[in-house]
Structures are given as structure tokens and as C-alpha cells.
C-alpha positions in Angstrom: -106.6 64.8 -47.6 -110.3 63.3 -48.1 -113.1 63.6 -51.1 -116.4 62.2 -50.0 -119.1 61.6 -52.9 -121.3 60.2 -51.1 -123.6 63.2 -50.1 -126.4 62.2 -51.5 -126.1 65.8 -54.2 -125.0 64.7 -57.2 -121.9 67.4 -57.5 -122.0 67.6 -54.2 -118.3 67.0 -52.5 -117.3 66.8 -48.8 -113.5 66.9 -48.8 -111.8 67.3 -44.6 -108.1 67.9 -44.9 -106.6 67.8 -40.6 -110.0 68.5 -38.9 -111.3 70.9 -41.0 -114.4 69.3 -43.2 -116.1 71.8 -46.0 -119.2 71.2 -48.1 -117.5 71.8 -52.4 -119.6 72.2 -55.9 -117.7 70.6 -58.2 -120.0 72.8 -60.5 -117.7 75.6 -59.4 -115.4 74.7 -61.2 -114.2 74.8 -64.7 -115.0 71.0 -65.0 -116.9 68.8 -66.8 -120.3 68.7 -64.7 -120.2 65.5 -62.9 -124.3 65.2 -63.4 -124.4 65.2 -66.8 -122.1 62.1 -67.8 -119.7 61.5 -70.7 -119.2 65.0 -72.8 -120.2 64.1 -76.1 -117.8 64.5 -79.2 
């Protein structure tokens, strides 16, 4: 499996598994938003 972060859009990645490639929006997951930088404490 490979993950390509170079899609030109923050938070959008392409995931390739075998012969299948899909586009994933990381904002759809319960995780820190990669476009907002590190969380402040």
C-alpha cells in the first residue's frame, strides 16, 4: 500500500493498494486536521 500526499490539496491523499487507487479526504476521519497545523495546548 502506498499513500501519496502530493495531490496539491491539503488533506487529500491518494491511497494505492495493489491495482486500486482511491482518493481519501483526511478531514473525514477523527484525527487532527492536517491543514491547521499542530494543535495548541
